[in-house]
CHARMM-style PDB file with segment names, atoms N, HN, CA, C and O in Angstrom:
ATOM      1  N   MET     1     103.819  92.447 116.392  1.00  0.00      PROA
ATOM      2  CA  MET     1     102.465  92.345 115.897  1.00  0.00      PROA
ATOM      3  C   MET     1     102.037  90.880 115.897  1.00  0.00      PROA
ATOM      4  O   MET     1     102.777  89.995 115.466  1.00  0.00      PROA
ATOM      5  N   ILE     2     100.860  90.657 116.376  1.00  0.00      PROA
ATOM      6  HN  ILE     2     100.259  91.376 116.726  1.00  0.00      PROA
ATOM      7  CA  ILE     2     100.318  89.303 116.381  1.00  0.00      PROA
ATOM      8  C   ILE     2      99.833  88.982 114.972  1.00  0.00      PROA
ATOM      9  O   ILE     2      99.124  89.772 114.350  1.00  0.00      PROA
ATOM     10  N   LYS     3     100.221  87.826 114.487  1.00  0.00      PROA
ATOM     11  HN  LYS     3     100.797  87.183 114.993  1.00  0.00      PROA
ATOM     12  CA  LYS     3      99.820  87.407 113.146  1.00  0.00      PROA
ATOM     13  C   LYS     3      98.326  87.086 113.120  1.00  0.00      PROA
ATOM     14  O   LYS     3      97.774  86.591 114.102  1.00  0.00      PROA
ATOM     15  N   PRO     4      97.682  87.369 112.002  1.00  0.00      PROA
ATOM     16  CA  PRO     4      96.251  87.070 111.891  1.00  0.00      PROA
ATOM     17  C   PRO     4      95.933  85.600 112.161  1.00  0.00      PROA
ATOM     18  O   PRO     4      94.870  85.283 112.695  1.00  0.00      PROA
ATOM     19  N   GLU     5      96.840  84.713 111.798  1.00  0.00      PROA
ATOM     20  HN  GLU     5      97.703  84.970 111.365  1.00  0.00      PROA
ATOM     21  CA  GLU     5      96.601  83.288 112.035  1.00  0.00      PROA
ATOM     22  C   GLU     5      96.505  82.988 113.529  1.00  0.00      PROA
ATOM     23  O   GLU     5      95.736  82.121 113.945  1.00  0.00      PROA
ATOM     24  N   VAL     6      97.287  83.707 114.333  1.00  0.00      PROA
ATOM     25  HN  VAL     6      97.912  84.412 113.995  1.00  0.00      PROA
ATOM     26  CA  VAL     6      97.244  83.514 115.780  1.00  0.00      PROA
ATOM     27  C   VAL     6      95.906  84.000 116.323  1.00  0.00      PROA
ATOM     28  O   VAL     6      95.300  83.350 117.175  1.00  0.00      PROA
ATOM     29  N   LEU     7      95.453  85.138 115.829  1.00  0.00      PROA
ATOM     30  HN  LEU     7      95.945  85.665 115.137  1.00  0.00      PROA
ATOM     31  CA  LEU     7      94.148  85.641 116.263  1.00  0.00      PROA
ATOM     32  C   LEU     7      93.039  84.677 115.864  1.00  0.00      PROA
ATOM     33  O   LEU     7      92.120  84.428 116.644  1.00  0.00      PROA
ATOM     34  N   ASP     8      93.121  84.140 114.661  1.00  0.00      PROA
ATOM     35  HN  ASP     8      93.868  84.343 114.027  1.00  0.00      PROA
ATOM     36  CA  ASP     8      92.128  83.146 114.219  1.00  0.00      PROA
ATOM     37  C   ASP     8      92.147  81.930 115.135  1.00  0.00      PROA
ATOM     38  O   ASP     8      91.094  81.398 115.485  1.00  0.00      PROA
ATOM     39  N   ALA     9      93.332  81.491 115.522  1.00  0.00      PROA
ATOM     40  HN  ALA     9      94.188  81.923 115.237  1.00  0.00      PROA
ATOM     41  CA  ALA     9      93.452  80.330 116.406  1.00  0.00      PROA
ATOM     42  C   ALA     9      92.873  80.634 117.784  1.00  0.00      PROA
ATOM     43  O   ALA     9      92.242  79.777 118.403  1.00  0.00      PROA
ATOM     44  N   MET    10      93.089  81.852 118.258  1.00  0.00      PROA
ATOM     45  HN  MET    10      93.601  82.549 117.756  1.00  0.00      PROA
ATOM     46  CA  MET    10      92.524  82.237 119.551  1.00  0.00      PROA
ATOM     47  C   MET    10      91.003  82.216 119.507  1.00  0.00      PROA
ATOM     48  O   MET    10      90.356  81.740 120.440  1.00  0.00      PROA
ATOM     49  N   VAL    11      90.432  82.735 118.417  1.00  0.00      PROA
ATOM     50  HN  VAL    11      90.958  83.122 117.660  1.00  0.00      PROA
ATOM     51  CA  VAL    11      88.975  82.713 118.259  1.00  0.00      PROA
ATOM     52  C   VAL    11      88.477  81.276 118.186  1.00  0.00      PROA
ATOM     53  O   VAL    11      87.493  80.925 118.835  1.00  0.00      PROA
ATOM     54  N   ALA    12      89.153  80.444 117.397  1.00  0.00      PROA
ATOM     55  HN  ALA    12      89.953  80.730 116.870  1.00  0.00      PROA
ATOM     56  CA  ALA    12      88.745  79.044 117.246  1.00  0.00      PROA
ATOM     57  C   ALA    12      88.839  78.285 118.568  1.00  0.00      PROA
ATOM     58  O   ALA    12      88.069  77.358 118.818  1.00  0.00      PROA
ATOM     59  N   ALA    13      89.789  78.687 119.411  1.00  0.00      PROA
ATOM     60  HN  ALA    13      90.414  79.440 119.209  1.00  0.00      PROA
ATOM     61  CA  ALA    13      89.957  78.018 120.708  1.00  0.00      PROA
ATOM     62  C   ALA    13      88.950  78.516 121.738  1.00  0.00      PROA
ATOM     63  O   ALA    13      88.872  77.981 122.844  1.00  0.00      PROA
ATOM     64  N   GLY    14      88.185  79.534 121.377  1.00  0.00      PROA
ATOM     65  HN  GLY    14      88.249  79.968 120.478  1.00  0.00      PROA
ATOM     66  CA  GLY    14      87.151  80.017 122.280  1.00  0.00      PROA
ATOM     67  C   GLY    14      87.584  81.147 123.197  1.00  0.00      PROA
ATOM     68  O   GLY    14      86.926  81.410 124.204  1.00  0.00      PROA
ATOM     69  N   CYS    15      88.669  81.815 122.869  1.00  0.00      PROA
ATOM     70  HN  CYS    15      89.204  81.602 122.051  1.00  0.00      PROA
ATOM     71  CA  CYS    15      89.101  82.949 123.682  1.00  0.00      PROA
ATOM     72  C   CYS    15      88.040  84.044 123.644  1.00  0.00      PROA
ATOM     73  O   CYS    15      87.368  84.251 122.634  1.00  0.00      PROA
ATOM     74  N   THR    16      87.910  84.732 124.760  1.00  0.00      PROA
ATOM     75  HN  THR    16      88.456  84.564 125.581  1.00  0.00      PROA
ATOM     76  CA  THR    16      86.961  85.838 124.826  1.00  0.00      PROA
ATOM     77  C   THR    16      87.579  87.070 124.172  1.00  0.00      PROA
ATOM     78  O   THR    16      88.788  87.132 123.945  1.00  0.00      PROA
ATOM     79  N   ALA    17      86.738  88.036 123.878  1.00  0.00      PROA
ATOM     80  HN  ALA    17      85.756  87.987 124.062  1.00  0.00      PROA
ATOM     81  CA  ALA    17      87.239  89.295 123.317  1.00  0.00      PROA
ATOM     82  C   ALA    17      88.225  89.942 124.284  1.00  0.00      PROA
ATOM     83  O   ALA    17      89.231  90.509 123.858  1.00  0.00      PROA
ATOM     84  N   GLU    18      87.943  89.859 125.570  1.00  0.00      PROA
ATOM     85  HN  GLU    18      87.125  89.398 125.916  1.00  0.00      PROA
ATOM     86  CA  GLU    18      88.836  90.439 126.576  1.00  0.00      PROA
ATOM     87  C   GLU    18      90.211  89.767 126.553  1.00  0.00      PROA
ATOM     88  O   GLU    18      91.231  90.443 126.695  1.00  0.00      PROA
ATOM     89  N   GLN    19      90.247  88.456 126.376  1.00  0.00      PROA
ATOM     90  HN  GLN    19      89.419  87.907 126.260  1.00  0.00      PROA
ATOM     91  CA  GLN    19      91.515  87.740 126.316  1.00  0.00      PROA
ATOM     92  C   GLN    19      92.312  88.140 125.071  1.00  0.00      PROA
ATOM     93  O   GLN    19      93.529  88.316 125.129  1.00  0.00      PROA
ATOM     94  N   ILE    20      91.616  88.279 123.962  1.00  0.00      PROA
ATOM     95  HN  ILE    20      90.627  88.136 123.915  1.00  0.00      PROA
ATOM     96  CA  ILE    20      92.288  88.655 122.716  1.00  0.00      PROA
ATOM     97  C   ILE    20      92.830  90.073 122.829  1.00  0.00      PROA
ATOM     98  O   ILE    20      93.957  90.338 122.411  1.00  0.00      PROA
ATOM     99  N   VAL    21      92.043  90.987 123.387  1.00  0.00      PROA
ATOM    100  HN  VAL    21      91.127  90.772 123.726  1.00  0.00      PROA
ATOM    101  CA  VAL    21      92.505  92.362 123.570  1.00  0.00      PROA
ATOM    102  C   VAL    21      93.726  92.395 124.481  1.00  0.00      PROA
ATOM    103  O   VAL    21      94.680  93.122 124.206  1.00  0.00      PROA
ATOM    104  N   ALA    22      93.709  91.622 125.553  1.00  0.00      PROA
ATOM    105  HN  ALA    22      92.934  91.031 125.776  1.00  0.00      PROA
ATOM    106  CA  ALA    22      94.851  91.581 126.471  1.00  0.00      PROA
ATOM    107  C   ALA    22      96.104  91.082 125.759  1.00  0.00      PROA
ATOM    108  O   ALA    22      97.194  91.613 125.975  1.00  0.00      PROA
ATOM    109  N   ALA    23      95.956  90.075 124.919  1.00  0.00      PROA
ATOM    110  HN  ALA    23      95.071  89.644 124.744  1.00  0.00      PROA
ATOM    111  CA  ALA    23      97.104  89.546 124.176  1.00  0.00      PROA
ATOM    112  C   ALA    23      97.649  90.579 123.197  1.00  0.00      PROA
ATOM    113  O   ALA    23      98.864  90.724 123.057  1.00  0.00      PROA
ATOM    114  N   VAL    24      96.762  91.291 122.523  1.00  0.00      PROA
ATOM    115  HN  VAL    24      95.776  91.173 122.637  1.00  0.00      PROA
ATOM    116  CA  VAL    24      97.196  92.314 121.563  1.00  0.00      PROA
ATOM    117  C   VAL    24      97.903  93.449 122.296  1.00  0.00      PROA
ATOM    118  O   VAL    24      98.938  93.929 121.833  1.00  0.00      PROA
ATOM    119  N   LYS    25      97.360  93.887 123.435  1.00  0.00      PROA
ATOM    120  HN  LYS    25      96.519  93.497 123.811  1.00  0.00      PROA
ATOM    121  CA  LYS    25      97.996  94.962 124.203  1.00  0.00      PROA
ATOM    122  C   LYS    25      99.366  94.537 124.727  1.00  0.00      PROA
ATOM    123  O   LYS    25     100.317  95.317 124.678  1.00  0.00      PROA
ATOM    124  N   ALA    26      99.472  93.318 125.224  1.00  0.00      PROA
ATOM    125  HN  ALA    26      98.699  92.684 125.264  1.00  0.00      PROA
ATOM    126  CA  ALA    26     100.758  92.826 125.725  1.00  0.00      PROA
ATOM    127  C   ALA    26     101.777  92.746 124.605  1.00  0.00      PROA
ATOM    128  O   ALA    26     102.945  93.081 124.806  1.00  0.00      PROA
ATOM    129  N   ASP    27     101.358  92.311 123.440  1.00  0.00      PROA
ATOM    130  HN  ASP    27     100.410  92.039 123.277  1.00  0.00      PROA
ATOM    131  CA  ASP    27     102.253  92.235 122.300  1.00  0.00      PROA
ATOM    132  C   ASP    27     102.726  93.625 121.887  1.00  0.00      PROA
ATOM    133  O   ASP    27     103.904  93.814 121.583  1.00  0.00      PROA
ATOM    134  N   ALA    28     101.823  94.593 121.875  1.00  0.00      PROA
ATOM    135  HN  ALA    28     100.866  94.440 122.122  1.00  0.00      PROA
ATOM    136  CA  ALA    28     102.188  95.964 121.507  1.00  0.00      PROA
ATOM    137  C   ALA    28     103.172  96.543 122.516  1.00  0.00      PROA
ATOM    138  O   ALA    28     104.112  97.239 122.132  1.00  0.00      PROA
ATOM    139  N   ALA    29     102.969  96.266 123.798  1.00  0.00      PROA
ATOM    140  HN  ALA    29     102.206  95.701 124.110  1.00  0.00      PROA
ATOM    141  CA  ALA    29     103.886  96.766 124.829  1.00  0.00      PROA
ATOM    142  C   ALA    29     105.274  96.163 124.663  1.00  0.00      PROA
ATOM    143  O   ALA    29     106.276  96.861 124.821  1.00  0.00      PROA
ATOM    144  N   SER    30     105.341  94.875 124.347  1.00  0.00      PROA
ATOM    145  HN  SER    30     104.527  94.309 124.220  1.00  0.00      PROA
ATOM    146  CA  SER    30     106.647  94.247 124.165  1.00  0.00      PROA
ATOM    147  C   SER    30     107.321  94.777 122.907  1.00  0.00      PROA
ATOM    148  O   SER    30     108.546  94.881 122.864  1.00  0.00      PROA
ATOM    149  N   ASP    31     106.542  95.115 121.882  1.00  0.00      PROA
ATOM    150  HN  ASP    31     105.546  95.031 121.917  1.00  0.00      PROA
ATOM    151  CA  ASP    31     107.106  95.740 120.683  1.00  0.00      PROA
ATOM    152  C   ASP    31     107.730  97.085 121.040  1.00  0.00      PROA
ATOM    153  O   ASP    31     108.807  97.420 120.548  1.00  0.00      PROA
ATOM    154  N   ASP    32     107.054  97.859 121.898  1.00  0.00      PROA
ATOM    155  HN  ASP    32     106.179  97.587 122.298  1.00  0.00      PROA
ATOM    156  CA  ASP    32     107.571  99.164 122.316  1.00  0.00      PROA
ATOM    157  C   ASP    32     108.888  99.012 123.071  1.00  0.00      PROA
ATOM    158  O   ASP    32     109.822  99.784 122.853  1.00  0.00      PROA
ATOM    159  N   VAL    33     108.966  98.024 123.952  1.00  0.00      PROA
ATOM    160  HN  VAL    33     108.207  97.397 124.129  1.00  0.00      PROA
ATOM    161  CA  VAL    33     110.194  97.789 124.718  1.00  0.00      PROA
ATOM    162  C   VAL    33     111.325  97.375 123.784  1.00  0.00      PROA
ATOM    163  O   VAL    33     112.447  97.864 123.919  1.00  0.00      PROA
ATOM    164  N   ARG    34     111.046  96.485 122.845  1.00  0.00      PROA
ATOM    165  HN  ARG    34     110.135  96.088 122.735  1.00  0.00      PROA
ATOM    166  CA  ARG    34     112.081  96.058 121.897  1.00  0.00      PROA
ATOM    167  C   ARG    34     112.579  97.229 121.063  1.00  0.00      PROA
ATOM    168  O   ARG    34     113.777  97.333 120.799  1.00  0.00      PROA
ATOM    169  N   ALA    35     111.683  98.106 120.649  1.00  0.00      PROA
ATOM    170  HN  ALA    35     110.710  98.022 120.864  1.00  0.00      PROA
ATOM    171  CA  ALA    35     112.080  99.265 119.852  1.00  0.00      PROA
ATOM    172  C   ALA    35     112.962 100.196 120.685  1.00  0.00      PROA
ATOM    173  O   ALA    35     113.952 100.727 120.182  1.00  0.00      PROA
ATOM    174  N   ALA    36     112.609 100.395 121.946  1.00  0.00      PROA
ATOM    175  HN  ALA    36     111.805  99.964 122.354  1.00  0.00      PROA
ATOM    176  CA  ALA    36     113.411 101.253 122.814  1.00  0.00      PROA
ATOM    177  C   ALA    36     114.792 100.650 123.043  1.00  0.00      PROA
ATOM    178  O   ALA    36     115.796 101.362 123.029  1.00  0.00      PROA
ATOM    179  N   GLU    37     114.842  99.334 123.254  1.00  0.00      PROA
ATOM    180  HN  GLU    37     114.026  98.755 123.265  1.00  0.00      PROA
ATOM    181  CA  GLU    37     116.128  98.663 123.439  1.00  0.00      PROA
ATOM    182  C   GLU    37     116.991  98.811 122.189  1.00  0.00      PROA
ATOM    183  O   GLU    37     118.205  99.000 122.276  1.00  0.00      PROA
ATOM    184  N   LYS    38     116.364  98.724 121.057  1.00  0.00      PROA
ATOM    185  HN  LYS    38     115.378  98.571 120.986  1.00  0.00      PROA
ATOM    186  CA  LYS    38     117.085  98.855 119.789  1.00  0.00      PROA
ATOM    187  C   LYS    38     117.694 100.251 119.659  1.00  0.00      PROA
ATOM    188  O   LYS    38     118.780 100.416 119.105  1.00  0.00      PROA
ATOM    189  N   ARG    39     116.981 101.250 120.176  1.00  0.00      PROA
ATOM    190  HN  ARG    39     116.098 101.116 120.626  1.00  0.00      PROA
ATOM    191  CA  ARG    39     117.480 102.626 120.126  1.00  0.00      PROA
ATOM    192  C   ARG    39     118.517 102.877 121.205  1.00  0.00      PROA
ATOM    193  O   ARG    39     119.195 103.905 121.198  1.00  0.00      PROA
ATOM    194  N   GLY    40     118.641 101.924 122.146  1.00  0.00      PROA
ATOM    195  HN  GLY    40     118.090 101.089 122.152  1.00  0.00      PROA
ATOM    196  CA  GLY    40     119.649 102.049 123.185  1.00  0.00      PROA
ATOM    197  C   GLY    40     119.168 102.685 124.473  1.00  0.00      PROA
ATOM    198  O   GLY    40     119.977 103.051 125.326  1.00  0.00      PROA
ATOM    199  N   ARG    41     117.881 102.818 124.622  1.00  0.00      PROA
ATOM    200  HN  ARG    41     117.224 102.520 123.929  1.00  0.00      PROA
ATOM    201  CA  ARG    41     117.362 103.362 125.871  1.00  0.00      PROA
ATOM    202  C   ARG    41     116.116 102.590 126.260  1.00  0.00      PROA
ATOM    203  O   ARG    41     115.015 102.870 125.786  1.00  0.00      PROA
ATOM    204  N   CYS    42     116.306 101.647 127.102  1.00  0.00      PROA
ATOM    205  HN  CYS    42     117.201 101.420 127.487  1.00  0.00      PROA
ATOM    206  CA  CYS    42     115.219 100.764 127.511  1.00  0.00      PROA
ATOM    207  C   CYS    42     114.219 101.502 128.395  1.00  0.00      PROA
ATOM    208  O   CYS    42     114.596 102.370 129.182  1.00  0.00      PROA
ATOM    209  N   CYS    43     112.976 101.159 128.263  1.00  0.00      PROA
ATOM    210  HN  CYS    43     112.670 100.454 127.624  1.00  0.00      PROA
ATOM    211  CA  CYS    43     111.905 101.823 129.036  1.00  0.00      PROA
ATOM    212  C   CYS    43     111.149 100.838 129.914  1.00  0.00      PROA
ATOM    213  O   CYS    43     109.921 100.899 129.973  1.00  0.00      PROA
ATOM    214  N   THR    44     111.831  99.946 130.586  1.00  0.00      PROA
ATOM    215  HN  THR    44     112.828  99.896 130.538  1.00  0.00      PROA
ATOM    216  CA  THR    44     111.142  98.952 131.410  1.00  0.00      PROA
ATOM    217  C   THR    44     110.605  99.477 132.637  1.00  0.00      PROA
ATOM    218  OT1 THR    44     110.003  98.736 133.414  1.00  0.00      PROA
TER     219      THR     44
END
């Protein structure tokens, strides 16, 4: 999960909504992969 402070920094740096959404989606996907690896069955 992306911390709210990181999202605030992205907004302050002038990131577009599309860039922020892409970062959130990428973070969620990596969370899913880490969870699968933890369960012992990677989904790459």
